[in-house]
C-alpha positions in Angstrom: 36.3 268.8 8.2 35.7 272.1 10.7 33.2 274.7 9.3 35.9 277.5 10.1 36.9 277.0 5.8 33.3 277.0 4.1 32.3 280.1 5.9 35.7 282.5 5.5 35.4 281.1 1.8 32.1 282.5 1.5 32.0 285.1 3.5 34.9 286.5 1.0 33.1 285.5 -2.3 30.0 287.4 -1.3 32.3 290.4 -0.8 34.3 290.3 -3.9 30.7 289.0 -5.9 29.6 292.9 -4.0 32.5 294.6 -4.9 32.5 294.0 -8.7 29.2 294.7 -9.1 29.3 297.9 -7.2 31.6 299.2 -9.2 30.1 298.3 -12.2 26.8 300.1 -11.0 29.2 302.9 -10.3 30.0 303.6 -13.1 25.9 303.3 -14.9 26.9 300.6 -16.1 25.6 296.7 -16.3 27.6 294.0 -14.6 27.8 290.5 -16.5 24.7 288.3 -15.0 26.1 285.1 -15.9 29.7 286.0 -13.9 27.6 287.3 -10.7 25.0 284.5 -11.0 28.4 282.6 -11.0 30.1 284.1 -8.0 27.1 284.0 -5.7 26.7 280.3 -6.4 29.6 278.9 -5.5 29.7 281.9 -2.2 26.3 279.9 -1.6 27.3 276.6 -2.3 30.6 277.4 0.9 28.1 279.0 3.1 25.5 276.3 2.3 28.8 273.8 3.2 28.6 275.5 6.7 25.7 275.8 6.8 25.3 271.2 7.5 27.7 271.0 9.8 27.1 274.1 11.7 23.6 272.8 11.8 23.6 268.8 12.7 24.4 268.1 17.1 24.1 265.3 17.8 20.9 265.6 19.7 19.1 266.9 17.0 19.2 270.3 14.9 21.0 272.8 16.4 19.1 276.1 15.2 20.3 278.3 17.6 20.3 282.6 16.9 23.4 283.0 14.6 22.7 279.9 13.2 18.8 280.7 11.8 20.5 283.8 10.4 22.6 282.5 8.5 19.9 279.7 7.4 17.0 282.7 6.3 20.3 284.7 4.4 21.2 281.4 2.7 17.4 280.8 1.9 17.1 284.3 0.8 19.4 284.6 -1.3 19.2 280.9 -2.8 16.0 282.2 -4.2 17.3 285.9 -5.4 19.1 283.8 -7.4 16.6 281.6 -8.3 14.1 284.5 -8.7 17.1 286.1 -11.4 16.8 283.3 -14.1 13.3 284.5 -15.4 12.6 288.8 -13.5 15.1 291.0 -13.4 16.1 291.5 -9.4 19.1 290.6 -9.4 20.0 294.5 -8.8 19.1 293.3 -5.1 21.9 290.7 -4.8 24.2 294.1 -3.7 23.0 294.0 -0.3 21.6 290.4 -0.1 25.1 289.1 -0.7 26.9 291.5 1.9 24.4 290.2 4.4 25.3 286.7 3.6 29.1 287.4 4.5 28.0 289.2 7.8 25.2 286.2 8.9 28.2 283.7 7.7 30.9 284.8 9.7 28.4 285.8 12.9 27.2 282.1 12.4 30.7 281.3 12.8 32.4 282.4 15.3 29.8 283.8 17.8 29.4 281.8 20.7 25.7 279.9 20.3 23.0 280.8 22.9 21.8 278.5 25.4 18.5 275.8 23.0 17.8 273.0 23.7 18.2 271.1 20.1 15.5 270.7 18.1 14.6 266.7 18.2 14.3 266.2 13.7 10.9 265.0 13.4 9.5 265.6 10.0 6.4 267.1 10.2 8.3 270.3 13.1 11.1 270.1 9.7 8.4 270.6 7.4 7.3 273.7 10.1 10.8 274.9 10.2 11.2 274.7 6.6 8.3 276.2 5.3 8.9 278.9 8.1 12.1 279.8 7.1 11.0 280.5 2.9 8.3 282.3 4.1 10.3 284.6 5.9 12.8 284.4 3.4 10.4 285.3 0.3 9.2 288.6 3.3 12.8 289.5 3.3 13.0 289.4 -0.1 10.4 291.4 0.2 11.5 294.1 2.5 14.5 294.8 0.6 12.1 295.3 -2.9 10.4 297.4 -0.6 13.4 300.0 0.2 14.6 299.7 -3.5 11.5 300.8 -4.6 11.3 303.7 -2.1 14.9 304.6 -3.2 14.0 304.6 -7.4 10.5 306.5 -6.3 12.6 309.5 -4.2 15.0 309.9 -6.7 12.5 309.8 -9.6 11.2 312.3 -8.1 14.2 314.2 -7.2 15.1 313.8 -10.8 18.0 312.5 -9.9 19.2 309.0 -11.0 22.2 307.2 -8.8 24.1 304.5 -11.2 22.3 301.5 -9.0 18.4 303.5 -9.6 19.5 303.6 -14.0 19.7 299.7 -14.0 16.9 299.9 -12.3 13.9 297.8 -14.1 10.8 300.5 -14.5 8.7 301.2 -11.6 5.1 299.0 -12.5 7.9 296.5 -12.3 9.1 297.2 -9.7 6.0 297.7 -7.1 5.0 294.4 -9.2 7.7 292.1 -7.6 7.2 293.2 -4.1 4.2 292.3 -4.6 4.6 288.9 -6.1 7.2 288.1 -3.4 4.3 289.1 -1.5 1.5 286.8 -2.5 3.8 284.3 -2.4 6.3 284.9 0.6 2.4 285.0 2.6 0.9 282.6 1.0 4.5 280.5 3.0 3.5 281.9 5.7 -0.5 280.5 5.7 0.7 277.4 5.8 4.1 277.5 8.2 1.1 279.3 11.1 -0.7 276.3 10.0 1.6 274.0 10.3 2.3 275.1 13.9 -1.3 273.5 14.8 -0.9 270.5 13.7 2.5 270.1 14.8 3.1 272.0 18.1 1.5 270.8 21.1 0.7 274.1 22.2 1.2 276.9 20.1 0.4 279.5 23.0 2.9 277.6 25.4 4.9 280.5 27.6 7.9 279.6 24.9 6.1 280.0 22.2 3.2 282.8 23.2 5.2 286.1 22.1 6.8 284.2 18.7 2.7 283.6 18.0 0.8 286.3 18.3 3.4 288.5 16.5 3.7 286.2 13.6 -0.6 286.5 13.7 0.3 290.0 13.7 2.1 290.6 11.0 0.0 287.4 8.8 -2.8 289.7 8.9 -0.9 292.7 8.1 0.2 291.5 5.2 -3.2 289.7 4.6 -4.7 293.3 4.9 -1.4 294.8 2.4 -2.5 292.2 -0.5 -6.5 292.6 0.3 -5.7 296.7 0.0 -3.7 296.6 -3.2 -6.4 294.1 -5.0 -9.5 296.0 -3.9 -7.8 299.4 -3.4 -5.5 299.8 -5.9 -2.5 300.3 -2.2 0.3 301.2 -4.3 3.9 303.6 -3.9 4.1 305.0 -0.2 1.1 303.0 1.9 2.4 299.7 0.2 6.1 300.6 1.5 4.8 301.2 4.3 2.7 298.0 5.2 5.7 295.8 3.7 8.4 297.6 6.6 5.7 297.5 9.3 4.5 293.2 8.3 7.8 292.3 7.9 8.7 293.7 11.3 6.4 292.1 13.4 8.5 288.7 11.4 11.3 289.4 12.8 10.0 290.5 16.3 8.2 287.2 16.3 11.0 284.7 15.4 14.2 286.9 16.3 13.6 288.4 19.5 12.3 286.0 21.2 14.8 283.8 20.2 16.9 286.7 21.3 15.5 286.5 24.5 15.1 283.2 24.8 18.9 282.7 24.5 21.3 284.6 25.4 18.6 287.0 28.2 16.1 283.6 29.9 18.4 280.9 29.1 16.3 278.1 27.9 
């Protein structure tokens, strides 16, 4: 089976679910949560089928730039859907589902960079899985920080929109942010540790920028979590540190992949 059909189906269902959720929130009403979750799950299933066919190459795992973006979007939406069963984060889907739609289409229609397929050794695959889960959780934290900033701004200016009216209280939103940050930071720590264990030289020419920037991002998140625990950091300070750490992490991964695949062609 060709990945075109599940890619188009995933993009269309993501778009439909986003429209459904957005229309309800615009009317200051909550959408039917089980129906929204079902639509997102069907789209995620199609997305996963498309990814499975695109990632598997004869020589190994084809994790090029656009496939990697699609895979991380898949992980982010899957984690959010799992979290929705226990905590009120379904409003994040309004941002994440369009991201899923965009990345699945980019992976399908844009040409891949010149990247050698990855040898599917158990240690390397474990490192990749930990990295993707860490990026996924920290991506959710980044979007949570943006929504927290919007909520704080609109509440201070006393004109909350339909979206904001459906948010949990500000303190709950902030607790959710740090929950995602703790989980993402711990997985990022395991990802870096597995890299040291399973790669011969993390400071080789093609890995040095990714390694250094990832370590700096890890340090930024560590300082933020320490500041929260010891100094009670919250609000705009927490949001700024979250966005800074996320930008460094995405630059480490996607910046290095962009340069290697589309500029240096290695």
